[in-house]
DSSP file (Angstrom, degrees, kcal/mol; ACC not computed):
  #  RESIDUE AA STRUCTURE BP1 BP2  ACC     N-H-->O    O-->H-N    N-H-->O    O-->H-N    TCO  KAPPA ALPHA  PHI   PSI    X-CA   Y-CA   Z-CA
    1    1 A F              0   0    0      0, 0.0     2,-0.5     0, 0.0   111,-0.1   0.000 360.0 360.0 360.0 131.2   10.2   -2.4  -14.8
    2    2 A S        -     0   0    0     32,-0.0   110,-0.0    30,-0.0   109,-0.0  -0.918 360.0-133.4-126.4 106.4   12.9   -4.5  -13.4
    3    3 A A        -     0   0    0     -2,-0.5    31,-0.3     1,-0.1     3,-0.1  -0.180  22.3-178.4 -54.2 134.8   14.1   -3.7  -10.0
    4    4 A T  S    S+     0   0    0     29,-3.2     2,-0.4     1,-0.4    30,-0.2   0.642  78.1  28.8-105.6 -18.9   17.8   -3.5   -9.2
    5    5 A E  E     +A   33   0A   0     28,-2.0    28,-2.4     2,-0.0    -1,-0.4  -0.996  68.8 177.6-141.4 134.2   17.4   -2.6   -5.5
    6    6 A V  E     -A   32   0A   0     -2,-0.4     2,-0.4    26,-0.2    26,-0.2  -0.998  14.2-164.9-139.5 141.7   14.5   -3.6   -3.2
    7    7 A L  E     -A   31   0A   0     24,-2.2    24,-2.4    -2,-0.3     2,-0.5  -0.994   9.4-163.8-126.3 117.8   13.9   -3.1    0.4
    8    8 A I  E     -A   30   0A   0     -2,-0.4     2,-0.4    22,-0.2    22,-0.2  -0.915   7.2-175.2-107.8 125.3   11.1   -5.3    2.1
    9    9 A A  E     -A   29   0A   0     20,-2.7    20,-2.5    -2,-0.5     2,-0.5  -0.994   4.8-164.6-121.5 126.0    9.7   -4.1    5.6
   10   10 A T  E     -A   28   0A   0     -2,-0.4     2,-0.7    18,-0.2    18,-0.2  -0.956  10.7-156.1-119.2 124.9    7.2   -6.2    7.5
   11   11 A W  E     -A   27   0A   0     16,-2.6    16,-1.8    -2,-0.5     2,-0.6  -0.881  20.7-158.6 -96.5 113.4    5.2   -4.9   10.3
   12   12 A D  E     -     0   0A   0     -2,-0.7    14,-0.2     1,-0.2    -2,-0.0  -0.802  62.0 -19.8-104.9 111.6    4.3   -8.0   12.4
   13   13 A H  E    S-     0   0A   0     -2,-0.6     2,-0.4     1,-0.2    -1,-0.2   0.925  77.9-178.4  62.6  45.7    1.3   -7.9   14.8
   14   14 A V  E     -A   25   0A   0     11,-2.8    11,-1.7    -3,-0.4    -1,-0.2  -0.649  13.0-146.8 -81.1 131.1    1.1   -4.1   15.1
   15   15 A G  E     -A   24   0A   0     -2,-0.4     9,-0.2     9,-0.2     3,-0.1  -0.487  27.9 -80.2 -92.9 167.6   -1.6   -3.0   17.5
   16   16 A Y    >   -     0   0    0      7,-0.7     3,-1.5     3,-0.2     6,-0.2  -0.283  62.3 -86.4 -62.6 145.1   -3.9    0.1   17.4
   17   17 A C  T 3  S+     0   0    0      1,-0.2    -1,-0.1    -3,-0.1    -3,-0.0  -0.250 107.5   1.3 -54.0 142.0   -2.3    3.2   18.7
   18   18 A C  T 3  S+     0   0    0     -3,-0.1    -1,-0.2     1,-0.1    -2,-0.1   0.693 108.7  99.7  57.5  29.2   -2.5    3.8   22.4
   19   19 A S    X   -     0   0    0     -3,-1.5     3,-1.5     1,-0.1    -3,-0.2  -0.742  46.5-177.0-138.0  87.9   -4.4    0.5   23.0
   20   20 A P  T 3  S+     0   0    0      0, 0.0    -1,-0.1     0, 0.0    -2,-0.0   0.600  84.9  50.4 -67.2 -11.9   -2.1   -2.4   24.2
   21   21 A Y  T 3  S+     0   0    0     -5,-0.0     3,-0.1     2,-0.0     0, 0.0   0.162  85.2 117.4-109.6  16.2   -5.0   -4.9   24.1
   22   22 A S  S <  S-     0   0    0     -3,-1.5     2,-0.1    -6,-0.2    30,-0.0  -0.323  75.9 -92.2 -84.5 164.7   -6.2   -4.3   20.6
   23   23 A P        -     0   0    0      0, 0.0    -7,-0.7     0, 0.0     2,-0.2  -0.383  47.3-127.4 -73.0 165.5   -6.2   -6.7   17.8
   24   24 A T  E     -A   15   0A   0     -9,-0.2     2,-0.4    -2,-0.1    -9,-0.2  -0.635  14.0-151.0-114.1 164.7   -3.0   -6.6   15.7
   25   25 A V  E     -A   14   0A   0    -11,-1.7   -11,-2.8    -2,-0.2     2,-0.5  -0.994   2.2-154.7-132.0 142.2   -2.3   -6.3   11.9
   26   26 A T  E     +     0   0A   0     -2,-0.4    19,-0.7   -13,-0.2     2,-0.3  -0.975  27.2 151.4-115.6 125.5    0.5   -7.6    9.8
   27   27 A F  E     -AB  11  44A   0    -16,-1.8   -16,-2.6    -2,-0.5     2,-0.3  -0.933  30.1-133.9-142.6 167.1    1.5   -5.9    6.5
   28   28 A Q  E     -AB  10  43A   0     15,-2.1    15,-2.4    -2,-0.3     2,-0.4  -0.913   4.6-161.1-124.8 158.0    4.4   -5.3    4.3
   29   29 A C  E     -AB   9  42A   0    -20,-2.5   -20,-2.7    -2,-0.3     2,-0.4  -0.999  13.2-164.2-134.8 131.0    5.8   -2.2    2.5
   30   30 A I  E     -AB   8  41A   0     11,-2.2    11,-2.7    -2,-0.4     2,-0.5  -0.990   4.3-161.9-125.4 129.5    8.3   -2.9   -0.5
   31   31 A L  E     +AB   7  40A   0    -24,-2.4   -24,-2.2    -2,-0.4     2,-0.3  -0.904  18.6 176.7-103.7 130.6   10.4   -0.1   -1.8
   32   32 A A  E     +AB   6  39A   0      7,-2.2     7,-2.7    -2,-0.5     2,-0.3  -0.996   6.8 171.0-145.4 136.9   11.8   -0.9   -5.3
   33   33 A T  E     -AB   5  38A   0    -28,-2.4   -29,-3.2    -2,-0.3   -28,-2.0  -0.946  30.5-161.5-140.9 158.0   13.9    1.0   -7.8
   34   34 A D        -     0   0    0      3,-1.5     4,-0.1    -2,-0.3    -1,-0.1   0.167  66.5 -97.3-116.1   6.4   15.8    0.5  -11.0
   35   35 A G  S    S+     0   0    0      2,-0.5     3,-0.1   -30,-0.1   -32,-0.0   0.179 121.6  47.8  96.2 -14.9   17.8    3.6  -10.4
   36   36 A I  S    S+     0   0    0      1,-0.4     2,-0.3    64,-0.0    -1,-0.1   0.704 114.0  34.9-112.2 -62.8   15.4    5.7  -12.7
   37   37 A N        -     0   0    0     74,-0.1    -3,-1.5    62,-0.0    -2,-0.5  -0.784  68.5-164.2-101.2 139.9   11.9    4.7  -11.5
   38   38 A S  E     -B   33   0A   0     -2,-0.3    61,-2.4    -5,-0.2    62,-0.8  -0.988   5.0-171.5-132.6 141.3   10.9    4.0   -7.9
   39   39 A F  E     -BC  32  98A   0     -7,-2.7    -7,-2.2    -2,-0.3     2,-0.4  -0.937  16.0-150.7-132.3 151.0    7.9    2.3   -6.5
   40   40 A V  E     -BC  31  97A   0     57,-2.6    57,-2.4    -2,-0.3     2,-0.5  -0.992  16.3-165.1-116.9 131.2    6.3    1.7   -3.2
   41   41 A F  E     -BC  30  96A   0    -11,-2.7   -11,-2.2    -2,-0.4     2,-0.5  -0.955   4.8-160.2-114.0 128.6    4.2   -1.4   -2.8
   42   42 A F  E     -BC  29  95A   0     53,-3.2    53,-1.9    -2,-0.5     2,-0.5  -0.952  10.3-164.6-105.6 132.0    1.7   -2.0    0.2
   43   43 A L  E     +BC  28  94A   0    -15,-2.4   -15,-2.1    -2,-0.5     2,-0.4  -0.980   8.5 179.9-116.5 125.2    0.7   -5.6    0.8
   44   44 A Y  E     -B   27   0A   0     49,-2.2   -17,-0.1    -2,-0.5     3,-0.1  -0.987  17.5-141.0-121.5 132.3   -2.3   -6.6    3.0
   45   45 A G    >   -     0   0    0    -19,-0.7     3,-1.7    -2,-0.4     2,-0.3  -0.311  44.9 -61.7 -83.7 175.6   -3.3  -10.1    3.7
   46   46 A D  T 3  S-     0   0    0      1,-0.3    -1,-0.1     2,-0.1    37,-0.0  -0.375 118.8  -9.1 -61.5 118.4   -6.8  -11.5    3.9
   47   47 A G  T 3  S+     0   0    0     -2,-0.3    -1,-0.3    -3,-0.1    35,-0.0   0.768  88.4 142.3  68.2  25.3   -8.7   -9.9    6.8
   48   48 A E    <   +     0   0    0     -3,-1.7     2,-0.6     1,-0.1    -2,-0.1   0.851  60.2  50.5 -69.2 -38.5   -5.6   -8.2    8.2
   49   49 A I  S    S+     0   0    0     -4,-0.3     2,-0.3    32,-0.2    35,-0.2  -0.888  72.4 177.9-105.9 120.7   -7.2   -4.9    9.2
   50   50 A N        -     0   0    0     -2,-0.6     2,-0.1   -26,-0.1    32,-0.1  -0.840  35.0 -97.3-120.0 153.7  -10.3   -5.2   11.3
   51   51 A S        -     0   0    0     -2,-0.3     2,-0.4    30,-0.1     5,-0.1  -0.424  39.6-173.8 -68.2 146.8  -12.6   -2.8   12.9
   52   52 A Y  B >   -F   55   0B   0      3,-0.5     3,-3.1    -2,-0.1   -30,-0.0  -0.905  59.4 -40.4-143.1 112.3  -11.9   -2.2   16.5
   53   53 A S  T 3  S-     0   0    0     -2,-0.4     3,-0.1     1,-0.3    -2,-0.0   0.736 115.7 -51.4  48.6  38.1  -14.0    0.0   18.8
   54   54 A G  T 3  S+     0   0    0      1,-0.3    -1,-0.3    24,-0.0     2,-0.1   0.466  99.3 140.5  80.8  -0.5  -14.6    2.7   16.2
   55   55 A Y  B <   -F   52   0B   0     -3,-3.1    -3,-0.5    23,-0.0     2,-0.3  -0.420  31.0-165.9 -70.4 157.5  -11.1    3.2   15.3
   56   56 A S        -     0   0    0     -5,-0.1     2,-0.3    -3,-0.1    22,-0.1  -0.839   6.9-140.6-130.8 173.8  -10.2    3.8   11.6
   57   57 A A        -     0   0    0     20,-0.5    19,-3.3    -2,-0.3     2,-0.5  -0.918   3.2-140.3-133.7 161.9   -6.9    3.7    9.8
   58   58 A Q        -     0   0    0     -2,-0.3     2,-0.4    17,-0.3    17,-0.0  -0.979  13.4-166.3-126.0 130.4   -5.2    5.6    7.1
   59   59 A V        +     0   0    0     -2,-0.5    13,-3.0    13,-0.3     2,-0.3  -0.965  38.6  80.4-118.2 128.2   -3.1    4.0    4.3
   60   60 A G  E     -G   71   0C   0     -2,-0.4     2,-0.4    11,-0.3    11,-0.2  -0.998  64.1 -78.7 168.8-169.7   -0.8    6.1    2.1
   61   61 A L  E     -G   70   0C   0      9,-2.3     9,-2.0    -2,-0.3     2,-0.4  -0.956  23.2-171.7-127.4 138.2    2.4    8.0    1.4
   62   62 A N  E     -G   69   0C   0     -2,-0.4     7,-0.2     7,-0.2    -2,-0.0  -0.953  14.6-157.2-136.3 120.8    3.6   11.4    2.4
   63   63 A A        -     0   0    0      5,-3.2     6,-0.1    -2,-0.4    -1,-0.1   0.548  38.5-123.6 -71.7  -8.6    6.7   12.8    0.9
   64   64 A G  S    S+     0   0    0      4,-0.3    -1,-0.1     1,-0.1     5,-0.1   0.487  87.7 102.9  82.7   1.0    7.1   15.2    3.9
   65   65 A N  S    S-     0   0    0      3,-0.3     4,-0.1     0, 0.0    -1,-0.1   0.385  92.2-116.5 -96.0   0.6    7.2   18.2    1.8
   66   66 A G  S    S+     0   0    0      2,-0.2     3,-0.1     1,-0.1    -4,-0.0   0.359 104.0  59.0  78.9  -2.5    3.7   19.4    2.5
   67   67 A V  S    S+     0   0    0      1,-0.2     2,-1.0     0, 0.0    -1,-0.1   0.751  87.0  64.5-117.6 -50.2    2.7   18.9   -1.2
   68   68 A D        +     0   0    0      2,-0.0    -5,-3.2    34,-0.0    -3,-0.3  -0.700  65.5 120.8 -92.5 103.9    3.2   15.3   -2.3
   69   69 A F  E     -G   62   0C   0     -2,-1.0     2,-0.3    -7,-0.2    -7,-0.2  -0.935  30.8-171.8-149.5 168.2    0.9   12.8   -0.5
   70   70 A I  E     -G   61   0C   0     -9,-2.0    -9,-2.3    -2,-0.3     2,-0.3  -0.915   7.0-154.6-160.5 136.4   -1.7   10.3   -1.4
   71   71 A S  E     -G   60   0C   0     -2,-0.3   -11,-0.3   -11,-0.2     2,-0.2  -0.890  27.8-109.1-111.8 151.9   -4.1    8.1    0.5
   72   72 A V    >   -     0   0    0    -13,-3.0     3,-1.9    -2,-0.3   -13,-0.3  -0.553  50.0 -94.7 -72.4 136.4   -5.8    4.9   -0.3
   73   73 A N  T 3  S+     0   0    0      1,-0.3    -1,-0.1    -2,-0.2    13,-0.1  -0.254 113.5  31.9 -59.8 143.5   -9.5    5.3   -1.0
   74   74 A G  T >  S+     0   0    0      1,-0.3     3,-2.0    -3,-0.1     6,-1.1   0.303  82.5 153.7  88.6  -4.2  -11.5    4.6    2.1
   75   75 A S  T <   +     0   0    0     -3,-1.9    -1,-0.3     1,-0.2   -17,-0.3  -0.295  68.2  11.7 -53.5 134.1   -8.8    5.9    4.5
   76   76 A L  T 3  S+     0   0    0    -19,-3.3    -1,-0.2     1,-0.3     2,-0.2   0.642 116.0  90.6  67.3  17.0  -10.0    7.1    7.8
   77   77 A T  S X  S-     0   0    0     -3,-2.0     3,-0.6   -20,-0.4   -20,-0.5  -0.705  96.8-101.4-125.9 179.7  -13.4    5.6    7.0
   78   78 A S  G >  S+     0   0    0     -2,-0.2     3,-1.7     1,-0.2     4,-0.1   0.740 113.3  79.1 -77.2 -18.1  -14.9    2.1    7.8
   79   79 A E  G >  S+     0   0    0      1,-0.3     3,-2.7     2,-0.2    -1,-0.2   0.855  77.1  72.0 -49.2 -38.8  -14.1    1.3    4.1
   80   80 A I  G X  S+     0   0    0     -6,-1.1     3,-2.2    -3,-0.6    -1,-0.3   0.779  79.8  70.5 -56.1 -26.5  -10.5    0.8    5.1
   81   81 A F  G <  S+     0   0    0     -3,-1.7    -1,-0.3     1,-0.3     3,-0.2   0.548  94.9  57.4 -73.8   0.3  -11.3   -2.4    6.8
   82   82 A N  G X>  +     0   0    0     -3,-2.7     3,-3.8    -4,-0.1     4,-0.9   0.248  69.4 115.6-100.0   4.7  -11.9   -3.8    3.3
   83   83 A I  T <4  +     0   0    0     -3,-2.2    10,-0.5     1,-0.3   -39,-0.2   0.732  67.4  63.7 -58.7 -19.8   -8.4   -2.9    2.1
   84   84 A D  T 34 S+     0   0    0      1,-0.2    -1,-0.3    -4,-0.2    10,-0.1   0.666 108.4  43.0 -77.8 -11.5   -7.5   -6.7    1.6
   85   85 A E  T <4 S+     0   0    0     -3,-3.8    -1,-0.2     7,-0.2    -2,-0.2   0.606 107.3  74.2-104.4  -9.9  -10.3   -6.7   -1.1
   86   86 A D     <  +     0   0    0     -4,-0.9     7,-2.5     6,-0.1     8,-0.5  -0.500  54.9 166.1 -99.5 168.3   -9.3   -3.5   -2.7
   87   87 A S  B     -d   94   0A   0      5,-0.2     8,-0.2     6,-0.2    -3,-0.0  -0.989  38.9-146.2-163.6 161.1   -6.5   -2.6   -4.9
   88   88 A N  S    S+     0   0    0      6,-1.2    28,-1.3    -2,-0.3     7,-0.1   0.327 105.1  43.6-116.1  11.7   -5.1    0.0   -7.4
   89   89 A V  S    S-     0   0    0      5,-0.6    30,-1.1    26,-0.3    29,-0.1   0.225 117.7 -99.8-130.9   1.1   -3.4   -2.6   -9.5
   90   90 A G  S    S+     0   0    0      4,-0.2    32,-0.1     1,-0.2     5,-0.1   0.455  91.2 106.3  99.4  -4.9   -6.0   -5.3   -9.8
   91   91 A C  S >  S-     0   0    0      3,-0.4     3,-2.0    30,-0.1    -3,-0.2  -0.963  78.4-107.6-121.6 108.6   -4.7   -7.6   -7.2
   92   92 A P  T 3  S+     0   0    0      0, 0.0    -5,-0.2     0, 0.0    -7,-0.2  -0.025 100.3   6.9 -41.8 123.4   -6.5   -7.8   -3.8
   93   93 A G  T 3  S+     0   0    0     -7,-2.5   -49,-2.2   -10,-0.5     2,-0.5   0.597 103.2 114.1  79.2   9.9   -4.6   -6.2   -0.9
   94   94 A V  E <   +Cd  43  87A   0     -3,-2.0    -6,-1.2    -8,-0.5    -5,-0.6  -0.973  37.8 178.1-122.8 127.6   -1.9   -4.7   -3.2
   95   95 A F  E     -C   42   0A   0    -53,-1.9   -53,-3.2    -2,-0.5     2,-0.4  -0.979   8.5-163.6-125.5 136.5   -1.4   -1.0   -3.7
   96   96 A V  E     -C   41   0A   0     -2,-0.4     2,-0.4   -55,-0.2   -55,-0.2  -0.965   6.6-177.7-122.9 134.4    1.4    0.5   -5.9
   97   97 A F  E     -C   40   0A   0    -57,-2.4   -57,-2.6    -2,-0.4     2,-0.4  -0.992  22.8-136.4-132.0 128.6    2.7    4.0   -5.9
   98   98 A Q  E     +CE  39 104A   0      6,-2.3     6,-2.3    -2,-0.4   -59,-0.2  -0.711  23.1 178.7 -83.9 132.3    5.3    5.7   -8.1
   99   99 A V    >   +     0   0    0    -61,-2.4     3,-0.9    -2,-0.4     2,-0.4   0.370  43.3 104.0-119.4  -0.4    7.5    7.9   -5.9
  100  100 A N  T 3  S+     0   0    0    -62,-0.8   -62,-0.0     1,-0.2    -2,-0.0  -0.761  96.6  10.5 -84.0 131.0   10.2    9.3   -8.3
  101  101 A G  T 3  S-     0   0    0     -2,-0.4     2,-0.2   -64,-0.0    -1,-0.2   0.767 140.3 -37.0  77.7  22.4    9.3   12.9   -9.0
  102  102 A G  S <  S-     0   0    0     -3,-0.9     2,-0.5   -34,-0.1   -34,-0.0  -0.713  88.1 -60.0 120.9-174.8    6.5   13.1   -6.3
  103  103 A V        +     0   0    0     -2,-0.2     2,-0.3   -34,-0.1    -4,-0.2  -0.928  67.7 148.4-110.6 130.4    3.9   10.6   -5.1
  104  104 A Q  B     -E   98   0A   0     -6,-2.3    -6,-2.3    -2,-0.5    -4,-0.1  -0.999  53.9 -94.8-160.7 159.0    1.5    9.3   -7.7
  105  105 A Q        -     0   0    0     -2,-0.3    -8,-0.2    -8,-0.2     2,-0.1  -0.529  55.4-109.8 -68.1 137.2   -0.7    6.5   -8.8
  106  106 A P        -     0   0    0      0, 0.0     2,-0.2     0, 0.0   -10,-0.1  -0.490  33.0-118.7 -69.9 147.6    1.5    4.5  -11.5
  107  107 A E    >   -     0   0    0      1,-0.1     3,-1.1    -2,-0.1     6,-0.2  -0.581  40.6 -88.0 -80.3 146.8    0.0    5.0  -15.0
  108  108 A S  T 3  S-     0   0    0      1,-0.3     6,-0.2    -2,-0.2    -1,-0.1  -0.340 106.6  -5.9 -61.0 126.4   -1.2    1.8  -16.6
  109  109 A G  T >  S+     0   0    0      4,-1.4     3,-1.3     1,-0.2    -1,-0.3   0.223  97.8 134.3  81.5 -20.4    1.6    0.0  -18.6
  110  110 A R  G X  S-     0   0    0     -3,-1.1     3,-2.1     1,-0.3    -1,-0.2  -0.409  78.9  -0.9 -73.2 141.1    4.0    2.9  -18.0
  111  111 A N  G 3  S-     0   0    0      1,-0.3    -1,-0.3    -3,-0.1     3,-0.1   0.696 128.3 -66.6  48.7  27.6    7.6    1.8  -16.8
  112  112 A G  G <  S+     0   0    0     -3,-1.3     2,-0.6     1,-0.2    -1,-0.3   0.596 102.2 129.3  78.1  10.9    6.4   -1.9  -17.0
  113  113 A I    <   -     0   0    0     -3,-2.1    -4,-1.4    -6,-0.2     2,-0.3  -0.896  48.5-149.1 -92.8 117.5    3.9   -1.6  -14.0
  114  114 A A        +     0   0    0     -2,-0.6     2,-0.2    -6,-0.2     5,-0.1  -0.734  29.9 156.2 -86.8 139.5    0.6   -2.9  -14.9
  115  115 A T        +     0   0    0     -2,-0.3     3,-0.3     1,-0.2   -26,-0.3  -0.728  35.2  69.5-144.3-167.7   -2.4   -1.2  -13.2
  116  116 A N  S    S-     0   0    0    -28,-1.3   -27,-0.2     1,-0.2    -1,-0.2   0.909 129.0 -49.1  53.1  46.2   -6.0   -0.5  -13.5
  117  117 A N  S    S+     0   0    0     -3,-0.1    -1,-0.2     1,-0.1   -27,-0.2   0.760 118.1 113.1  67.9  25.2   -7.1   -4.1  -12.9
  118  118 A S        +     0   0    0     -3,-0.3     2,-0.7   -29,-0.1   -28,-0.1   0.319  28.8 119.8-110.4   6.6   -4.6   -5.2  -15.6
  119  119 A L        -     0   0    0    -30,-1.1     3,-0.2     1,-0.2   -30,-0.0  -0.655  51.9-154.3 -73.5 116.0   -2.0   -7.1  -13.5
  120  120 A N  S    S+     0   0    0     -2,-0.7     2,-0.5     1,-0.2    -1,-0.2   0.825  75.8  27.8 -70.1 -34.3   -2.0  -10.6  -15.0
  121  121 A D    >   -     0   0    0      1,-0.1     3,-1.6   -30,-0.0    -1,-0.2  -0.858  56.5-174.4-132.7  97.5   -0.9  -12.8  -12.2
  122  122 A C  T 3  S+     0   0    0     -2,-0.5    -1,-0.1     1,-0.3    -2,-0.1   0.641  84.4  64.4 -68.3  -7.6   -1.6  -11.5   -8.6
  123  123 A N  T 3         0   0    0      1,-0.2    -1,-0.3     0, 0.0   -32,-0.0   0.349 360.0 360.0-102.1   9.2    0.4  -14.4   -7.2
  124  124 A Q    <         0   0    0     -3,-1.6    -1,-0.2     0, 0.0    -2,-0.1   0.493 360.0 360.0 -72.7 360.0    3.9  -13.3   -8.7
C-alpha cells in the first residue's frame, strides 16, 4: 500500500467528557488512501490513556450507517487503559482499519498492510 493522500489529525490534551479537571490524553488518527484502498490508523503513545475515577473509553470506528462499526478490544472496560501496549498490527499503540467497502480489520499482507503481529518495523 502506497498512500497518495493522507490526513493526520492530532487530539492534543483532550480531557474526559464533562470533567474540566480530568487528566488529558493526546492521540492521532491518520486517514490514508491510494484512491482504491483506504485505511484509518489510530496512534496512542506510551501511557496516554489513564484510568480516571471509574471512567472508561471506547476506541473504534463507526461508518454512521448503523451497520459498519468496530471497536478495539477492551473498549468500555478497564482493559482500554492498556491501549498503548495493544495493537492489531503488532506495533504497540497502533491500530489499523480498512474502510473502503465498510469498516474492517485489514487482512494480513492484503493491499500491502502487514497485520497480525507481522509489521516489521514499528518505528516507520
